[in-house]
C-alpha positions in Angstrom: 0.0 0.0 0.0 1.7 3.2 -1.2 1.8 6.2 0.9 0.6 9.6 -0.3 3.1 11.8 -2.0 5.2 13.9 0.3 7.2 17.1 -0.4 10.6 16.3 -1.6 12.2 18.5 1.1 11.3 20.9 3.8 12.9 23.7 1.7 10.5 22.9 -1.2 7.5 23.0 1.1 8.7 26.3 2.7 9.2 27.8 -0.8 5.6 26.9 -1.8 4.2 28.4 1.4 6.3 31.6 0.9 5.1 31.9 -2.7 1.5 31.5 -1.7 2.0 34.0 1.0 3.5 36.6 -1.4 0.6 36.0 -3.7 -1.9 36.7 -1.0 0.2 39.7 0.1 0.0 41.1 -3.4 -3.8 40.6 -3.5 -4.2 42.5 -0.2 -1.9 45.4 -1.4 -3.5 45.6 -4.9 -7.0 45.5 -3.3 -6.2 48.5 -1.2 -4.8 50.4 -4.1 -7.8 49.6 -6.3 -10.2 50.8 -3.5 -8.3 54.0 -3.1 -7.8 54.8 -6.8 -11.3 54.0 -8.0 -12.8 56.3 -5.4 -11.4 59.2 -7.5 -13.8 58.3 -10.3 -16.6 56.2 -8.8 -18.6 59.2 -7.7 -18.4 60.9 -11.2 -21.4 59.0 -12.6 -23.3 59.5 -9.3 -22.9 63.3 -9.3 -26.3 64.2 -10.8 -28.1 62.0 -8.2 -26.0 63.5 -5.3 -26.9 67.0 -6.5 -30.6 66.3 -6.5 -30.6 64.4 -3.2 -28.5 66.7 -1.1 -29.4 70.0 -2.9 -25.9 70.9 -4.1 -25.3 73.9 -6.3 -23.5 73.2 -9.5 -20.3 74.9 -8.2 -20.5 73.1 -4.9 -20.9 69.8 -6.6 -17.4 69.9 -8.1 -16.0 69.8 -4.6 -17.4 66.3 -4.1 -14.5 65.2 -6.4 -12.0 68.0 -5.5 -12.3 67.5 -1.7 -11.0 63.9 -2.2 -8.2 64.7 -4.6 -7.0 67.7 -2.7 -6.7 65.8 0.6 -5.2 62.8 -1.2 -2.6 64.7 -3.1 -1.7 67.1 -0.3 -1.1 64.5 2.4 0.6 61.7 0.4 4.1 62.8 1.3 3.3 62.7 5.0 1.7 59.2 4.6 4.9 57.9 2.9 7.1 59.2 5.6 4.8 57.8 8.4 5.3 54.3 7.0 9.1 54.7 7.1 9.1 55.8 10.8 6.2 53.9 12.4 6.3 50.6 10.3 4.5 50.2 7.0 2.1 47.5 7.9 0.9 49.4 11.0 0.4 52.6 9.0 -1.2 50.7 6.1 -3.9 49.3 8.4 -4.6 52.7 10.0 -5.0 54.3 6.6 -7.5 51.7 5.5 -9.5 52.1 8.7 -9.7 55.8 8.2 -10.8 55.2 4.7 -13.5 52.8 5.8 -14.9 55.1 8.5 -15.0 58.1 6.1 -16.8 56.0 3.5 -19.4 55.0 6.0 -19.9 58.6 7.1 -20.1 59.8 3.5 -22.8 57.2 2.6 -24.8 58.4 5.6 -24.4 62.1 4.9 -27.5 64.2 5.0 -26.1 67.6 3.9 -23.4 68.9 1.5 -21.1 69.8 4.3 -21.2 66.3 5.8 -20.4 64.7 2.5 -17.6 67.1 1.7 -16.0 66.5 5.1 -16.3 62.7 4.6 -14.7 63.0 1.2 -11.8 64.9 2.6 -11.3 62.3 5.3 -11.4 59.6 2.6 -8.6 61.4 0.8 -6.6 61.6 4.0 -7.0 57.8 4.6 -6.0 57.1 1.0 -3.0 59.3 1.4 -1.9 57.3 4.4 -2.6 53.8 2.8 -1.5 54.3 -0.8 2.2 55.1 -0.6 2.6 52.6 2.2 1.0 49.9 0.0 3.5 50.6 -2.8 6.5 50.6 -0.4 5.3 47.3 1.0 6.0 45.7 -2.4 9.6 46.7 -2.0 9.8 44.9 1.4 7.8 41.9 0.4 9.1 40.9 -3.0 12.7 40.2 -4.1 14.3 42.6 -6.6 14.2 41.2 -10.1 11.4 39.4 -12.0 9.4 38.7 -8.9 9.2 42.4 -7.9 8.8 43.4 -11.6 5.6 41.2 -11.8 4.3 42.7 -8.5 4.9 46.2 -9.7 3.1 45.3 -13.0 0.0 44.2 -11.1 0.2 47.3 -8.9 0.6 49.6 -11.8 -2.2 48.0 -13.8 -4.5 48.5 -10.8 -3.4 52.1 -10.3 -3.9 52.9 -14.0 -7.1 50.9 -14.5 -8.8 51.9 -11.2 -10.3 55.0 -12.8 -12.1 53.0 -15.5 -13.2 50.3 -13.0 -14.6 53.1 -10.8 -16.7 54.4 -13.6 -18.1 50.9 -14.3 -18.7 50.2 -10.6 -20.3 53.6 -10.1 -22.7 53.0 -13.0 -23.8 49.6 -11.7 -24.3 50.8 -8.1 -26.2 54.0 -9.1 -28.5 52.2 -11.6 -29.2 49.1 -9.4 -29.1 50.6 -5.9 -28.5 54.4 -5.3 -25.6 56.8 -5.1 -24.8 56.1 -1.4 -23.5 52.7 -2.3 -20.6 54.2 -4.2 -19.3 55.0 -0.7 -20.8 52.1 1.3 -19.1 49.5 -1.0 -15.8 50.5 0.5 -16.7 49.4 4.0 -16.8 45.5 3.6 -13.8 45.6 1.2 -11.7 47.7 3.6 -12.6 45.6 6.6 -11.5 42.4 4.7 -8.2 44.1 3.9 -7.7 45.1 7.6 -8.4 41.5 8.7 -6.1 39.9 6.0 -3.1 42.2 6.4 -1.6 40.8 9.7 -1.8 37.3 8.3 -0.2 37.9 4.9 2.0 41.0 5.3 5.0 41.2 7.6 5.9 44.4 9.4 8.7 46.4 7.9 11.7 47.5 9.7 11.1 50.8 11.6 13.6 53.6 10.9 13.8 55.7 14.0 13.4 59.4 13.4 11.0 62.3 13.8 8.2 63.7 11.7 9.2 66.7 9.7 6.1 68.6 10.7 7.2 71.9 9.3 7.9 70.3 5.9 4.6 68.3 6.0 2.5 71.4 6.9 4.1 73.7 4.2 4.1 71.1 1.5 0.5 70.0 2.2 -0.8 73.6 2.5 1.1 74.7 -0.6 -0.1 71.9 -2.8 -3.7 72.3 -1.6 -3.6 76.1 -2.3 -2.0 75.5 -5.7 -4.7 73.0 -6.7 -7.4 75.2 -5.3 -6.2 78.2 -7.3 -6.4 76.3 -10.5 -9.9 74.9 -9.7 -11.1 78.4 -8.7 -9.6 79.8 -11.9 -11.6 77.4 -13.9 -14.8 78.5 -12.2 -14.2 82.2 -11.6 -11.5 83.3 -14.0 -7.8 84.1 -13.7 -8.4 87.6 -12.5 -10.4 86.6 -9.5 -8.9 88.0 -6.3 -9.1 84.8 -4.3 -7.6 82.9 -7.2 -4.6 85.2 -7.3 -4.2 85.1 -3.5 -4.2 81.3 -3.6 -1.5 81.2 -6.2 0.6 83.7 -4.3 0.2 81.9 -1.0 1.1 78.6 -2.7 4.3 80.0 -4.2 5.3 81.3 -0.7 4.5 78.1 1.1 6.2 75.8 -1.5 9.3 78.0 -1.5 9.3 77.8 2.3 8.9 74.0 2.0 12.1 73.8 -0.1 14.0 75.9 2.4 12.8 73.7 5.3 13.7 70.5 3.5 17.2 71.8 2.7 17.9 72.5 6.4 16.1 69.4 7.9 18.2 66.5 9.0 15.3 64.1 8.4 13.2 65.7 5.6 9.8 64.5 4.6 11.0 64.6 1.0 14.8 64.0 0.7 15.7 66.5 -2.0 18.6 64.4 -3.2 16.1 62.2 -4.9 15.7 64.9 -7.5 19.5 64.9 -8.1 19.0 61.6 -9.9 18.0 62.6 -13.4 16.0 59.4 -14.0 13.9 59.9 -10.8 13.3 63.6 -11.5 12.3 62.8 -15.1 10.0 60.1 -13.8 8.2 62.6 -11.6 7.9 65.0 -14.5 6.5 62.3 -16.8 3.9 61.2 -14.2 2.8 64.8 -13.6 2.1 65.3 -17.4 0.4 62.0 -18.0 -1.8 62.2 -14.9 -3.1 65.5 -16.2 -4.0 63.9 -19.5 -5.5 60.8 -17.9 -7.8 62.7 -15.5 -9.0 64.8 -18.3 -9.8 61.9 -20.6 -12.0 60.2 -18.0 -13.7 63.4 -17.0 -14.6 64.6 -20.5 -15.4 61.3 -22.0 -17.8 60.6 -19.1 -19.5 63.9 -19.9 -19.6 63.1 -23.6 -21.1 59.6 -23.5 -23.8 60.6 -21.1 -24.7 64.1 -22.3 -24.2 63.8 -26.0 -24.6 60.1 -26.7 -27.3 59.7 -24.1 -25.8 56.7 -22.3 -27.3 55.6 -19.0 -25.0 55.4 -15.9 -24.5 51.6 -16.5 -23.9 52.0 -20.2 -21.4 54.8 -19.5 -19.5 52.5 -17.1 -19.5 49.6 -19.6 -18.2 51.9 -22.2 -15.0 52.3 -20.2 -14.5 48.6 -19.5 -12.1 48.1 -22.5 -9.8 50.7 -20.9 -9.0 48.3 -18.0 -8.3 45.5 -20.4 -5.8 47.5 -22.5 -4.1 49.0 -19.5 -3.6 45.5 -18.1 -2.3 44.4 -21.5 0.2 47.2 -21.7 1.3 46.7 -18.1 1.9 42.9 -18.7 3.8 43.5 -21.9 6.1 46.1 -20.3 6.7 44.0 -17.1 7.8 41.0 -19.2 10.1 43.0 -21.6 11.6 45.5 -19.1 14.6 43.3 -18.1 15.6 43.0 -21.7 15.1 46.6 -23.0 14.9 48.7 -19.8 12.2 51.2 -19.0 13.0 54.1 -21.4 11.6 52.6 -24.6 8.3 51.9 -22.8 8.2 55.4 -21.3 8.7 57.0 -24.7 6.4 54.6 -26.6 3.7 54.8 -23.9 3.6 58.6 -24.0 3.5 58.7 -27.8 0.6 56.2 -27.9 -1.3 58.3 -25.3 -0.7 61.5 -27.2 -1.9 59.8 -30.4 -5.1 58.6 -28.8 -5.8 62.1 -27.4 -5.0 63.7 -30.7 -7.5 61.3 -32.3 -10.1 62.4 -29.8 -9.8 66.0 -30.8 -11.9 65.1 -33.9 -14.8 64.4 -31.6 -18.0 66.4 -32.4 -21.7 66.2 -31.8 -22.2 63.7 -34.6 -19.5 61.2 -33.3 -20.4 57.7 -32.3 -18.9 55.5 -29.6 -17.7 52.7 -31.9 -16.6 55.1 -34.7 -14.9 57.9 -32.8 -14.4 57.0 -29.1 -13.4 53.4 -28.7 -10.3 53.4 -31.0 -8.5 56.4 -29.5 -9.5 55.3 -25.9 -7.8 51.9 -26.5 -4.7 53.5 -27.9 -4.4 55.8 -24.9 -5.0 52.9 -22.5 -2.3 50.7 -24.0 0.2 53.5 -23.7 -0.7 54.2 -20.1 -0.4 50.6 -19.1 3.2 50.6 -20.4 3.9 53.9 -18.7 2.7 53.0 -15.2 4.9 49.9 -14.8 8.0 51.7 -16.2 7.4 54.8 -14.0 6.8 52.8 -10.9 10.0 50.8 -11.3 12.2 53.8 -12.1 10.9 55.9 -9.2 11.9 53.2 -6.7 15.0 52.0 -8.4 18.1 52.0 -6.2 16.2 53.8 -3.3 17.4 52.9 0.2 14.9 50.9 2.2 14.5 53.7 4.7 13.4 56.1 2.0 11.2 53.9 -0.2 8.0 55.2 1.6 9.0 58.8 0.8 9.9 57.9 -2.8 6.6 56.1 -3.4 4.7 58.9 -1.7 6.3 61.5 -4.0 5.3 59.4 -7.0 1.7 59.1 -5.9 1.7 62.8 -5.0 2.8 63.8 -8.5 0.0 61.7 -10.0 -2.7 63.2 -7.8 -1.5 66.8 -7.9 -0.7 66.5 -11.6 -4.2 65.1 -12.2 -5.9 67.8 -10.2 -3.9 70.7 -11.7 -4.2 69.3 -15.2 -7.9 68.8 -15.0 -8.4 72.4 -13.8 -6.4 73.6 -16.8 -8.4 71.5 -19.1 -11.7 72.6 -17.6 -10.6 76.2 -18.2 -9.8 75.4 -21.8 -13.1 73.6 -22.1 -15.1 76.5 -20.7 -13.4 79.1 -22.9 -13.8 77.1 -26.1 -17.4 76.3 -25.2 -18.3 79.9 -24.5 -16.9 80.9 -28.0 -18.9 78.1 -29.6 -22.0 79.2 -27.8 -21.6 82.7 -29.1 -21.4 81.3 -32.6 -24.4 79.1 -32.1 -26.7 81.7 -30.6 -27.7 83.5 -33.9 -28.6 80.2 -35.6 -30.6 79.1 -32.5 -32.5 82.4 -32.3 -33.3 82.2 -36.1 -34.9 78.7 -35.6 -36.2 78.8 -32.1 -39.9 78.9 -31.1 -41.1 81.7 -28.8 -41.1 79.4 -25.9 -37.5 78.3 -26.6 -36.4 82.0 -26.8 -38.1 82.8 -23.5 -36.3 79.8 -21.8 -33.0 80.9 -23.3 -33.4 84.4 -21.9 -34.2 83.0 -18.4 -31.4 80.4 -18.2 -28.8 81.4 -20.8 -28.5 77.7 -21.7 -29.0 76.5 -25.3 -31.2 73.4 -25.8 -30.1 70.4 -27.9 -28.8 70.0 -30.6 -27.1 73.4 -30.1 -25.9 72.5 -26.6 -24.4 69.3 -27.9 -22.3 71.4 -30.4 -21.1 73.6 -27.6 -20.2 70.7 -25.3 -18.4 68.9 -28.2 -16.4 72.0 -29.2 -15.2 72.5 -25.6 -14.3 68.8 -25.2 -12.4 68.8 -28.5 -10.3 71.8 -27.4 -9.6 70.2 -24.0 -8.3 67.1 -25.7 -5.8 69.3 -27.8 -4.3 70.5 -24.5 -4.3 67.0 -23.0 -2.4 65.7 -26.1 0.2 68.5 -25.5 0.6 67.2 -21.9 1.2 63.7 -23.2 3.7 64.9 -25.9 5.6 66.8 -23.2 5.9 63.6 -21.2 7.4 61.9 -24.3 9.9 64.7 -24.7 10.9 64.4 -21.0 11.3 60.7 -21.4 13.6 61.1 -24.5 15.8 63.8 -22.9 15.9 63.0 -19.2 15.8 59.2 -18.9 19.0 57.1 -19.1 19.1 53.4 -18.7 22.3 52.3 -17.1 23.8 48.8 -17.1 23.3 48.5 -13.4 19.5 49.3 -13.9 19.2 46.4 -16.3 21.1 44.1 -14.0 18.7 44.8 -11.1 15.7 44.2 -13.4 17.1 40.8 -14.3 17.5 39.9 -10.6 21.1 40.8 -10.0 22.2 43.0 -7.2 23.8 45.8 -9.0 25.1 48.8 -7.1 22.7 49.4 -4.3 20.6 46.6 -5.3 19.8 43.4 -3.6 16.7 41.6 -2.5 
């Protein structure tokens, strides 16, 4: 009677358990990142329902999105540093718990003020959890192919989370109600909190102190800078509060640089920018995030307001984005050890720019299959290639004690770049739309019924099909600017990024200078 097969050795069994553990660890980390990233877009489709239910003004409604991105982008540097000092697993769990509590409060909100406060708290929780999640990959996975694959998964989730959020938001709004775009985070977040101690080991703590002066000046400066752009989009560039916000932001960010130069343990080690590859990576991320946020925002408007898609149909329309981002990320993660990240940085930015340039041809007579799907897929493939390359380059050869700060800075450039870029694109959209409206008014008045003329005098808004022409003209102009952002990213990749032999050695699993598992 034969006995059941046994492991050939204790080492083999241990290896299998370790592999399974790392798989589960990656699932936990990626789930957290997905939850945090998709919350940037999941509310977009729900905004009309939120406005009716809580009686938001149109201007106030924009802050449902902005309160999250401002807090998220402004506090990311502090979140990354907290993980370095206090232990990344501990800080990761705390950030997820803050996010869960804020999501519950947001879903229960009964007034605009309550919802905006909850969204800001969500952003703070995301800022604590997200950079720590990225840094945990560095401490959980060995440098080389194993870490490359982990970064590929993380990058695909980061880049595809926006599209997944649009799909999830459409389903939840259509099948339940808008409050579930927030409630859905509660069970997911609690599962992450319960799984983290089992599958993720605590990182080594690096004794130090919090650079509170740096944290306060950087956070306040970035928040005011983003606020200034958002207000400029709404109230114009000559608005007194807009100008005051920009002036205060410049002063605070200059003070931040001065503080960091003198601090013995800065929240953002400025020597990271001395490496041309890392500095170039942050510049590329800033430009591409601006383009990506704009694409999601304006295409969501177009498919619902011009094509007449329902919330669920709008969400489904973005599903191919996630597939192509995953494809691009998988392709890049497999070929990076052979070719290095620069070719994928350049090619990804060029593909993104080509897709956005194609979208500039969008007009009121465009269709989804004929005018939207193709350029959206081209853009998504390029972004998938970009996110893997940028993530690896940003953390390449960074000492373990600073990986949290490095990942926090990469995330910060993404969120701040997206917020700033979207504000610029909205300003371009508004200006082009206003010019198109002036052009359309004579034609409208010549054809309008007396009732339509009376409604126009009262509201100042053109009815369809004239309003569709105005919206399409504004969106097309915004995509021109977005394409310029992507082209600028390609230029930075060509001029700034250098792939050194030691970088390729690390990607293939060798130690290289400063490398190691």
